[in-house]
C-alpha positions in Angstrom: -30.1 -42.9 -8.9 -27.5 -43.8 -6.4 -24.1 -42.2 -5.6 -22.3 -44.7 -7.9 -24.4 -43.9 -10.9 -24.1 -40.2 -10.2 -20.3 -40.4 -10.1 -20.2 -42.4 -13.3 -22.5 -39.8 -15.0 -20.4 -36.9 -13.7 -17.2 -38.7 -15.0 -18.7 -39.0 -18.4 -19.9 -35.4 -18.5 -16.5 -34.2 -17.3 -14.8 -36.1 -20.1 -17.1 -34.6 -22.6 -16.3 -31.1 -21.2 -12.6 -31.8 -21.4 -12.9 -32.9 -25.0 -14.9 -29.8 -25.9 -12.3 -27.6 -24.2 -9.5 -29.4 -26.1 -11.3 -28.8 -29.5 -12.0 -25.2 -28.7 -8.5 -24.7 -27.5 -7.1 -25.9 -30.9 -9.2 -23.8 -33.2 -9.3 -20.5 -31.2 -5.5 -20.0 -31.6 -5.6 -20.8 -35.3 -8.2 -18.1 -35.7 -6.1 -15.4 -34.0 -4.6 -12.8 -36.4 -0.9 -12.7 -37.1 1.8 -15.3 -37.7 4.0 -16.4 -34.8 6.7 -17.5 -37.3 7.1 -14.0 -38.8 7.2 -12.4 -35.4 10.3 -14.5 -34.5 12.2 -13.6 -37.6 14.1 -10.3 -37.4 14.1 -8.2 -40.6 17.8 -7.6 -40.0 18.7 -11.3 -40.5 20.8 -11.5 -43.7 19.3 -14.8 -45.0 16.4 -15.8 -47.1 13.6 -15.1 -44.7 11.0 -17.1 -46.6 13.2 -20.2 -46.4 13.7 -19.6 -42.7 10.0 -19.2 -42.1 9.3 -22.5 -44.1 11.9 -24.3 -42.0 10.4 -23.1 -38.7 6.9 -24.1 -39.9 8.2 -27.6 -40.8 10.0 -27.9 -37.5 6.8 -27.1 -35.5 4.4 -29.0 -37.8 2.6 -25.9 -39.0 3.1 -26.8 -42.6 0.8 -29.9 -42.2 -2.9 -29.9 -43.2 -5.2 -28.7 -40.4 -6.7 -32.2 -39.8 -3.3 -33.7 -39.4 -2.3 -31.0 -37.0 -5.5 -31.5 -35.1 -5.0 -35.3 -34.8 -1.5 -34.9 -33.5 -2.7 -32.2 -31.1 -5.3 -34.5 -29.6 -2.7 -37.2 -29.0 -0.4 -34.6 -27.4 -3.0 -33.2 -25.1 -4.1 -36.6 -23.8 -0.4 -37.6 -23.2 0.5 -34.2 -21.8 3.1 -33.7 -24.6 2.8 -29.9 -25.1 5.6 -29.6 -27.6 8.2 -26.9 -28.0 7.8 -23.2 -27.1 7.8 -20.9 -30.1 9.6 -18.0 -28.4 12.1 -19.8 -26.1 14.2 -21.7 -28.6 13.9 -25.4 -28.3 12.7 -25.4 -24.7 9.8 -27.8 -24.1 6.6 -26.1 -23.0 6.5 -28.4 -19.9 9.8 -27.0 -18.7 8.6 -23.4 -19.2 5.5 -24.1 -17.1 7.3 -26.1 -14.5 9.9 -23.2 -14.0 7.1 -20.8 -13.0 4.5 -23.1 -11.4 6.0 -23.0 -7.8 5.9 -19.2 -7.8 2.3 -19.2 -9.0 1.2 -21.8 -6.4 2.9 -19.8 -3.7 1.2 -16.5 -4.7 -2.3 -18.0 -5.5 -2.3 -20.3 -2.6 -1.4 -17.6 -0.1 -4.0 -15.2 -1.5 -6.6 -18.0 -1.6 -6.1 -18.9 2.0 -6.3 -15.2 3.1 -9.4 -14.6 1.0 -11.3 -17.6 2.3 -10.5 -17.0 6.0 -11.2 -13.3 5.9 -14.3 -13.6 3.6 -15.9 -16.3 5.7 -15.1 -14.7 9.0 -16.4 -11.3 8.0 -19.5 -12.8 6.4 -20.4 -14.6 9.6 -19.8 -11.5 11.7 -21.9 -9.3 9.3 -24.8 -11.8 9.3 -24.8 -12.1 13.1 -25.1 -8.3 13.3 -27.5 -7.8 10.4 -28.6 -4.3 9.8 -26.0 -2.8 12.1 -23.1 -0.4 11.4 -20.6 -3.3 11.2 -22.8 -5.2 8.7 -23.3 -2.1 6.5 -19.6 -1.2 6.7 -18.5 -4.8 5.7 -21.0 -5.0 2.8 -19.9 -1.6 1.5 -16.2 -2.4 1.8 -16.7 -5.8 0.1 -18.6 -4.2 -2.8 -16.1 -1.5 -3.3 -13.1 -3.8 -3.3 -14.8 -6.4 -5.4 -15.4 -3.7 -8.1 -11.8 -2.2 -8.0 -9.7 -3.2 -11.0 -6.9 -5.5 -9.8 -4.2 -3.8 -11.8 -5.2 -0.4 -10.4 -5.1 -1.6 -6.8 -1.7 -3.2 -7.5 -0.3 -0.1 -8.9 -1.6 1.9 -5.9 0.2 -0.5 -3.6 3.4 -0.1 -5.5 3.1 3.6 -5.5 2.3 3.8 -1.8 4.3 1.0 -0.2 7.0 0.7 -2.8 7.8 4.3 -3.7 6.5 6.8 -1.2 6.8 4.5 1.9 9.4 1.9 0.7 8.4 -1.0 2.9 8.2 -3.6 0.2 9.8 -4.2 -3.2 8.2 -2.6 -6.2 8.2 -5.9 -8.2 9.9 -9.1 -8.8 9.9 -12.5 -7.1 13.3 -12.4 -5.4 16.0 -9.8 -5.0 18.9 -9.6 -7.5 21.3 -11.1 -6.6 19.2 -13.6 -4.7 20.4 -14.5 -1.1 22.4 -17.7 -1.0 21.2 -18.7 2.5 18.0 -20.8 2.3 16.3 -19.0 5.2 17.3 -15.6 3.9 16.1 -16.6 0.4 12.7 -17.7 1.8 12.3 -14.5 3.8 13.2 -12.5 0.7 10.6 -14.3 -1.4 8.0 -13.7 1.4 8.9 -10.0 1.4 8.2 -9.8 -2.4 5.0 -11.8 -1.9 3.2 -9.4 0.5 1.9 -6.8 -2.0 0.7 -9.1 -4.8 -0.9 -11.6 -2.4 -2.6 -8.7 -0.5 -3.8 -7.3 -3.8 -5.4 -10.5 -4.9 -6.9 -11.2 -1.4 -8.5 -7.8 -1.1 -10.1 -7.9 -4.5 -11.4 -11.5 -4.1 -12.6 -11.6 -0.5 -15.8 -9.7 -1.2 -17.3 -12.5 -3.1 -16.9 -14.9 -0.2 -18.0 -12.4 2.3 -21.3 -11.5 0.5 -22.2 -15.2 -0.3 -21.4 -16.2 3.3 -23.4 -13.3 4.8 -26.5 -13.7 2.5 -26.6 -17.5 2.8 -26.3 -17.4 6.6 -29.0 -14.8 6.9 -31.4 -17.0 4.9 -30.5 -20.0 7.0 -31.1 -18.1 10.2 -34.8 -17.6 9.1 -35.4 -21.4 8.8 -37.9 -23.1 11.1 -35.4 -25.3 12.8 -33.4 -22.2 13.8 -36.5 -20.5 15.2 -37.3 -23.7 17.1 -33.8 -23.8 18.5 -34.1 -20.2 19.7 -37.5 -20.9 21.2 -36.0 -23.8 23.2 -33.5 -21.3 24.8 -30.4 -22.4 22.9 -27.9 -19.6 23.1 -27.2 -17.5 20.0 -23.6 -18.6 19.6 -24.6 -22.3 19.5 -27.4 -21.5 17.1 -25.1 -19.6 14.8 -22.0 -21.9 14.8 -23.5 -25.4 15.4 -26.9 -25.2 13.6 -26.8 -22.5 11.0 -23.2 -22.4 9.8 -23.1 -26.1 8.8 -25.8 -25.5 6.2 -24.8 -22.0 5.2 -21.3 -23.1 4.3 -22.5 -25.5 1.6 -22.7 -22.9 -1.3 -19.1 -22.0 -0.6 -17.9 -25.5 -1.4 -18.1 -24.8 -5.1 -16.5 -21.4 -4.7 -13.6 -22.9 -2.7 -13.2 -25.7 -5.2 -13.1 -23.3 -8.2 -10.6 -21.1 -6.3 -8.2 -24.0 -5.9 -9.0 -25.1 -9.4 -7.5 -21.8 -10.7 -4.4 -22.0 -8.5 -2.1 -23.2 -11.1 -3.2 -20.7 -13.8 -2.0 -17.7 -12.0 -3.3 -14.1 -12.0 -2.2 -12.5 -15.3 -2.8 -8.8 -14.3 -1.4 -9.1 -10.8 1.7 -11.0 -11.9 2.3 -8.6 -14.8 1.9 -5.5 -12.6 4.3 -6.9 -9.9 6.6 -8.6 -12.4 6.0 -11.9 -10.6 7.7 -14.8 -12.3 4.6 -17.0 -12.6 2.2 -18.6 -15.0 0.0 -15.5 -15.3 3.0 -13.5 -16.5 3.8 -16.3 -18.9 0.3 -16.1 -20.4 0.9 -12.4 -21.0 4.3 -12.9 -22.6 2.9 -15.8 -24.7 0.0 -13.7 -26.0 2.4 -10.9 -27.1 4.7 -13.5 -28.8 1.7 -15.5 -30.2 3.3 -18.5 -28.5 0.5 -21.0 -29.3 1.9 -24.1 -27.7 2.4 -22.4 -24.3 -1.1 -20.8 -24.4 -2.7 -24.1 -25.5 -1.0 -26.0 -22.7 -2.0 -23.4 -20.0 -5.6 -23.1 -21.1 -5.9 -26.9 -21.3 -4.5 -27.3 -17.8 -6.8 -24.5 -16.6 -9.9 -26.2 -18.1 -8.8 -29.6 -16.7 -8.3 -28.3 -13.2 -11.6 -26.3 -13.1 -13.6 -29.3 -14.4 -12.0 -31.6 -11.9 -12.6 -29.1 -9.1 -16.3 -28.9 -10.1 -16.5 -32.7 -10.0 -15.0 -32.9 -6.6 -17.4 -30.2 -5.3 -20.4 -32.1 -6.6 -19.2 -35.3 -4.8 -18.5 -33.3 -1.6 -22.1 -32.0 -1.5 -23.3 -35.5 -1.0 -21.1 -36.1 2.0 -21.6 -32.7 3.6 -25.4 -32.5 3.1 -27.4 -35.7 3.6 -30.4 -34.0 2.1 -28.8 -34.1 -1.4 -30.4 -36.7 -3.7 -28.8 -38.0 -6.8 -31.7 -37.8 -9.2 
């Protein structure tokens, strides 16, 4: 099988996965307990609450048979028409997501870049000093941070650097009132960004570090590496020119998935730091049983992850000539 046939097969498989995610996404929210309509109706409203509930269900199409709802849902998902938010009046879901997406991209993108750079750099350094104090220290640190709950680390940062040593804000995306000057506004957002981005980076970098270290150690035992050393090639050239190119390949999928999750945010971190992003929107929508918003976010999440996997598979063929499309 050539590259063209492989790409076609992966496109078909990706479409099937997307369709499966869409179907699952529809039924999982219908199986959740509770009724979003009754949550929105205050008991203190002095009108016929049953009539109001029926009117809301009719407006949102919830009074239709399930198969009709599903058919309309399929059309909406493929046309990216996500409908109206249940808990934000008549605001379209697209507007709700678009209002928070830049903040999430800023947070997740910054954290991802820090994670990848630190994780790969420390993994290379640890592998080159295998068995030494630095290697053991980095492995221990990575395992500890990787196992620390994100929300706990975030709260510790707030307590330490927001309360006891008030170097950074305790939450929010920008100060209230926000600075009017563009440069001051950007600096203020960056000031609020430090703690949540650092929290995500520290918790996530361990995975990159451990994969990079273990893969590089395996590659350094290969015959061609032994041959290069026997020919007198200096260790730095062996490490960076010969070994690293092959050791970096398993990280392609990790990096692709990391960027695939960029637009979905970090629910716990954004909630702890009151960051106005997609992750916090997920939390708010779960509490309010806001099905359209949750369906839209999870659909976009599945779509981006599937596309990221597809891109990673194609990149393997270009980065490693040994890959065969069988």
